C-alpha angles and dihedrals in degrees: 000000000000092000090053092054092049091048093050092047092048093049092047091050092049091048093054093044092053092042092055094044096048097046107094093195092059092043091056095050096053110085120176119198124209107260090206095058136265101279100042119159128172094250090047091051091048089049092053091048091049091048091051092048090049090053091054092045091050090052091049091048090052090051091049092049090052092046092048092048093049091047091051095044094048094048091102092203096313105140094206092056092045090051091046092051092046091049091050091052093045095048092045091054092045090049090053091050091052093047095049092044091053090048090053091048093049091047090050093049093048091050091046091054087057099241 
């Protein structure tokens, strides 16, 4: 009984798939646009992905700077908390330097390739 239902469903599905693919009127009315844009190239797409990632990294760096500053300011003389806050700020700044340096390197390499 179950096999019969699966067989009927599969045959019906195949019938509609072939019916829609073989009908030229329906094929002409369906227009799909490129979701990436009209003038999409690989370097342009890579550039947009890198820009998006940098936006997220910048937001995370801002959050880490705020967290490090709050940790440092609420230390109340506790040397461990002061050191923790200072380290968070230092590593956040160093992370931004590494991220922006890698972005500059990738941009240089893509431009050098001629794309």
